[in-house]
N, C-alpha and C positions, 0 to 999 in steps of 0.2 A: 554499564556493559555495551558489549559489544559481538556480534556475530559469530557465528564459524567461519562464514566468506569474508568477512572484512577485518579478520584477525592479519591484516598483512598488510604491507607499504600502499596508501594511496595511487592510483592511476594518476601520473602527472598532466596535468594539464598543457592548453598551448597559451603562451606568453601573446601570441599575435591578436591583435583584435580589429580588422575596421570595421567604418563605418558603415557599409552596405555588402549584401547578399541578396541571393535570389531566395535563401530560405531562412530564419529563425529560427530554433528549435530551442525549445525554454524544458529544461531539466534533461540529464543523462542517466536517465535508467534507460530501460529492457525496450520501452517504446519510443522513448526520445531517442536514442541510437542507433535504432533502427529503422526509424524515419528518417533519418540525417543521413545515413548508408545508403538506403535504399533511392533519397534525393540526390544524393553526390554520383552513386552508379549513373543515374541517369544526365552527367553533365552538368548539375546546376553547382553554384557556390553554396556551402550548406557554413554555419557555426550553429554549435549545442552550447548554449550557455547554461550553467549549473551555479547555484544561492552557494550550494557548501562543495563537496566531493562527490564522485563517479559512483554509482551506486549508492550515495546517501540515504534514498527514499525505499521505499517496499521493495525494490530488485535487492538491494544488498542483504537486508533481512526476509525474505522470502524462505519457504521451506520447500524451493527447487523442484517442486512437483510438476511434469510435463505432461497432465494426463486430462482425456477426455470427462472421465469418469471425475465430477467434483462433488462430493461430498451425496447432495440430497438437492444439488443445484436445478436437474431438468426438471426432476417431479414438481420442485419450486415454482418453478418460471412457468410450468403450464398452470397452474392455479391464475396466474396474471395476466399472461400472452397467449394470442392465439396458437396453434402449434406449428404453421408454416413459420411463425416470428422465432421462436423457440427450436425448429430447424434449420434455419437459416445462423441460430447463433450456433448449435453444433459444427453446422458445414464451417463456419469461421475459424473456428476452434481448431478443428481437425487441419486446416491450411495453415494457422499460423504453428500444428503444433509441428506438421510437415516441413517448415519452411525453417524452423529452427533447429530440426532434428540435423537437414541437410546442411546448414550453415555447421553445426557443429562437427558432421561428418570430413565435410569437406577441410575446412581451418585444424583438425585435429583438436576439436573441443572434447573434452573425454565427457561421458554422460553412462548410465548406467540401464539396462532395461529391466523393468520391473511390473509386477501388478499391481495395477491400481485397485483399494478394497473400501468400499462404505459398510464398515460394519453396526451391529446392532449391540452394543453391552451388555443389553438383559432383553428378556421377552416381555419390557413396558414399550412404549408410544414410541420407544427407538426400532426398534423391531417391526414397528407399521410404516416407520419411513425410509427405510433400508428396505423394506420389501418395495414401496412405492417406487424410488427410487431404481430399482432392478428393473419391475414392469416400466416404468418410462423410458429408461433405457433402452430396453428392449424393443419396446415399439417404436422408437426413434432409429434402431439399425445398427445399435452398438451389440457386437457380439459377446455378451455378460453372461456367467452362470451364479445359479446358487452356491453358496457354501457354508455348513454350517457347523465345520472343523478345520481352521486355520492353525496354522505350526506359529501360536501365539502363548503366551504364558498366562494371561490376562482373559477373563469374561468375555464370552461373546454369544449374542444368540442364533446369528446368523448374518448373512453377509453378499452382499452382488459385487463381482469379481470381474475387472475387464483387463486379460492379458496384454502384455506386449506396448506398456507404457512407459515412461521414461524422469529420472529423475539428476540431476546435475547441480554444479556449482556454478550458479547465478552470477560472477564475480568471472569467471573463467570466461563466460559468454562474452560480460561486458566489455572486457581488458581486450578481446580478439575484435569485437565489433569498433573500439576507439581505432587499433590498429587497421583495419580496414579502410575506416573513415577519412583515416590522413591518408592512408594510400589512394584514394581518390579525390585527393585535394580539399578534404573537409577538414576544420577544427572546433575545439572543444577549450572553453575560457570556462573554469573551474574558478570557486569562489567571487561570485558574480551574479547578482541578487538583480531579479528581473522586479520591478515596481509599481511601470503601468506602461500599458500600450495604448499610444493615439494615432491618429490619422493624418496624414501629409500629403494626400493622394496615394502614400504607400503607407503602410505600419510602419510608425516607430518603437522603436523599443527603448526604454528609459532603465538604466540601471542603479544601482541605491548608490553609487558612486558620481553620479551625476553625467556618464558617457550616453550616449544614442546612437544605437545601431537601425537602420532601417532594411526590410526586408521587403520581398515581395508580397510573401507569406509567411505567417507566424503560428508555430504549430505549440501547443501548448501541451506538454507533458507531466504534467507535477504533481499528479496524483488527484487533486482536486483543482479545479481552475484557477489560478490566482488571479483574474479579470471575475469582477460581478458580473457583466452582462450574461443575462443568461440564467441565473439568480442558479448554478446549478448547484452551490455549497447549501440552498433547500432544496435539493432537492436528490442528494445523498446522502446516507450516513458513515459517521466518520467512526470506526472501528479499528479496535489494539486488540492484538493477541499474541502469544506470547510463548516462546521458543526456548528448549534447553537441548546444550552439548554433551554427549558422555562418552568418554571412552567406554566401551564395551566387547569383551572377547565375540559375543555371536549374537548381533541385534538381529531382527528378522527381515529377510531380503525382501518386502514388503513396503510400499504405500500405503497408509492406512488414514481413515478420516473417521471418526466417527458422529452417526447418527443420533440427533439429541444432542442434553445436553447435562453437564459440562462435556464440549467437546477435547477431544483428544486425540491429535494426530503424530500418528511414526510412522518411521523410515529411517533406513540405514545412512552410511556416509562415509564416506574415506577422509580419514585425518590426516597428519604431518604423517607421509612415508607410507603411505598407505595404511596405515592403520583402521580397521573396523572401528565405527565410531553408530553411537544410536543418538537419532534427534524425536526429541519428544516435544510438541506444541498444543496448542489451544487455550484454552479458560478465556475467549475473550469477550470482549464488553465494549460499550460505547464510549468515548473517549469522554474523559472528565468525569464521570457519572455511578464510581464506586469509591466506596469508603479507602480500599487498599488496594492499588497495583501490585505491591508486595507480596498480599496475599493471594494473587491468583497464580503467581511463578512458586509461591511454597506447597500450595496444592497440586501442579504440576511434579512437584521436587516429589511431594509426598508419595503421592500417583507410582512414579517411576521406584519410587524406595522400595514401594511394595511386590510389585512385581518383576522389577530387575534390579534386585540386589546389589550386581557386581557390577553395577554403574557408577562411574565417576566421573563427576561434572567438569566442567572445562569452560564453557560458553553457557552463557543465559542473554536474552538478548526479547525485542518486541519491537511489533511492525504494524503498521497503520495502511489503511486501505478502507477503500469506500463501496458500499451500496447503494444501487439503485431502488426504487421503491418496487419495482418489477423485476427485477434482475438480469436486464438487459442494459450494457453499457452504453455510454451516451459519446457517440463518436461521430466527428465531423465540421459543417461549420459553425462557429461560435454566434449567434444571436448578434445582431447592432454592431457586429466585425467588419462590416462589409463584404463577406464574402473572400478574405484575405487571412484570416483570424479562423485559427482549425482548434481542435479540443478531443480528451480522450479520457473516461472516468468512469467509474465505478464497477470495477474489473469482479469485485466481492471475494478479493484473495485468492483470484486464479490469475494473475496475471503474465504466468509465463506462456501459457497461450495466446489470453487476450491482450495482451501488448501487442506481441507479433503480427496476431489479424489485423488489431485497431493501425498499425503502421504500416498493410498494406492496402488497407482502407485508407487510408489517410494519401498514403501517396496517389494511391489509383485518383483519387480526387482531384489532387492539384494538377499532378501531368494529364487529366483529362480522361485518366484510363481504368475507372472506378470497378472492383470486381462485380460479378456478376450476383454474387451472395451478399455483396454489404447493402445495398438501397431497401429491399424489403426487412433487414433487422432493423436500421433505421427510422423507417414510417412506421413507429410504433403507436397502435393503436389500444391506449391501457384501458385494460377490465374495472369494473365498479372497485372492485377487490384490491387493485389498483392505486385508485385516487382515495381509497379509505388509509391505504399505509402512508401515503404521501402527508395527509391528517392527521395523521399519528405520529409521523416523525416530525413533522414543525409541530405539533404540539407538546411534543416532549420537548422540542427547544423552547417554547415559552415559558413549561415549568422549571426546566435548569435558570432559565433567567430570571425569575421572581425569584427563584429558591438563592439564588446567590447574590442578590441584593436583599434580600431578606432577612438571610439568616449570619451574614457574616457581621461578627460582634461589633456593635458601637462603641467603642475603644481606641485609646491611641496606642501605634503599635509597642510590640514589649521594647525596653528599653537593656534589656542583655536578648544578645540573639539568642537563636535557637541553637540545640546539641547539634553536633557534626550530622548532617544529611536529613536534618529536618528543617520543616518552616512551621512558619507563623503568619497569620494574618487578620487588622488591626484594620482602622479607619483613619485617615486626616481627614478632619469633613465627611463629605459623602463618599471620599473616595479611598476602595480597599487600596491599602500598603501590603506588602509579604513581605519577608524577610527573610534569607533562608541560609544555611550555611554549609555551604560543599566544599571536603577536603578541605575544612580550617578557615576556609575563602567564607565572609560574611557579606552578604550583598542583599539592595535594597530595590525593590521596584514597583510600581501601581501595578498591581495585580487584576487588570480591568485589560481583556482580549480588544488590540487596534484595531480589530477586522468589524467587529459589532456591539460590541463594549459590553462582553458577557464575564461575568467576575470569575475569576480564573483561580482552579484547583491546584495543588501541588501534589505531583505523582513522587508518590516514595519510591517506587522501583527505580526511576532512572530521572530522576532530581529536577524536574522541569516543570512549569506553570503551563495546564494544560487547559484549554477551553472549551467546556461541557456544552456549548453551543454547534459548534460549527468544526471543531476538533483542531483550530491552532494550537501549537506548541511552542511554547519558547524556552533558552533555557537558562538555568537558576539568575545568569545576570543580562537576561533580557532579549537576545536574540532571538531575530525568528527560527525556529527549527524546520517548521513544517504545517500546512496546511494553507487557509484560504490569507492568512494576514501574509502582509508583506513587508511593515513596519514594526520593528523593535518598540520592547515595553517602554513605558516613560520611566523616568527617576522623579523618586518623590520630594518635596521640597527638602535642602538643604537638614533642617535639624531634625528628618527623620531619616536621613541617610546613616549608613555605615561607618565609622572612620576608617 
């Protein structure tokens, strides 16, 4: 599976890697590269360390909506936070949007102006949610309108519409950020996984190959922090959502997201040679907690086939993002990081604006010039409903952990490898062992997450091992893909490995 945006040659990394920088940024997505560029512009020496390739995480798999109307985000946040915090959140996103679009205009990165739409698919609960978002957005100063007749072929009962938002190809942005970063003396190293950060006067970053890099500051821009200090893995919920790209002669020129479940995201895009394309997404879920990921993709295909019969599928992919208990991203110094380690997480699928806002915030904090809108957002006082949500999130983790260890079959791994694209889990003693077959290659791994020991579940859409506890994901061969885990899966005893 590959996103429409990643269907191109990867952006190359730099071979050079010094042992000392002013700033070490971990993660080459929109947050990390924007932060790195801003710091490099200030005359600092900067390196970005990326475990896989540039854009491998959420940015390369986004739907690319640069919008202040974000589904039902504002009305939901008002349930968990004070009005002043939600106002600051909106201001931060407005600043992030403005910076990103100025950057695109300055450097000839293409984008399209579109109306953003939060719509109700029917007159049920979704209509109440869409109307609540309209009222929340209006009260917060957004110039939204209510519309009950949209130029789309699928049912809708009403929608909040915000004019003058934008959409883009996120990899175009990352490519230009890398180019600008290098022009200001910065470096980007790919295939360099960070496994630890220790303090010896200043932070020391340890890589999986044994290399150590020292920085005056370290910025963790990795989706969820890969260091457990602050326990952010327990404060956010990892979610996957899906997207399909289609060749289509006349996709709606709108950026749409449904209110209620199942979610449906719709936008147009430009394909090869400027050909019109339709993007359909949604049907998300908590990582590793569904029977079949492929079923979610099939539901999107079925929905698209019903309402866009002329659509011809070209790409299918999924993305992972993290939501906080109260809707506010976590941005700032990492607890017990000595004031030199920073993080940004919890964008709740709205990274195009939040990533840049976080970069502006983090850079300001590092340079001693924090934006006026930033500090109140992060001095959050969670309402009781937010405290209850943290409890529910972690109760779900406990249930997932108990279920994983309780239902894994007490038997030896199968003697015969599964059919291609499939996997099976058995036990060697008390250890679950997973055996998979992907593209004719059989692999065996200890199917236990190296982060906190959750029993892994096979993702039948992406041929990966996913952890239902905190969202770590591993390739069929055991290498870390994403999440708080930094160590690859262990190998089973020799007698239980595939020859």
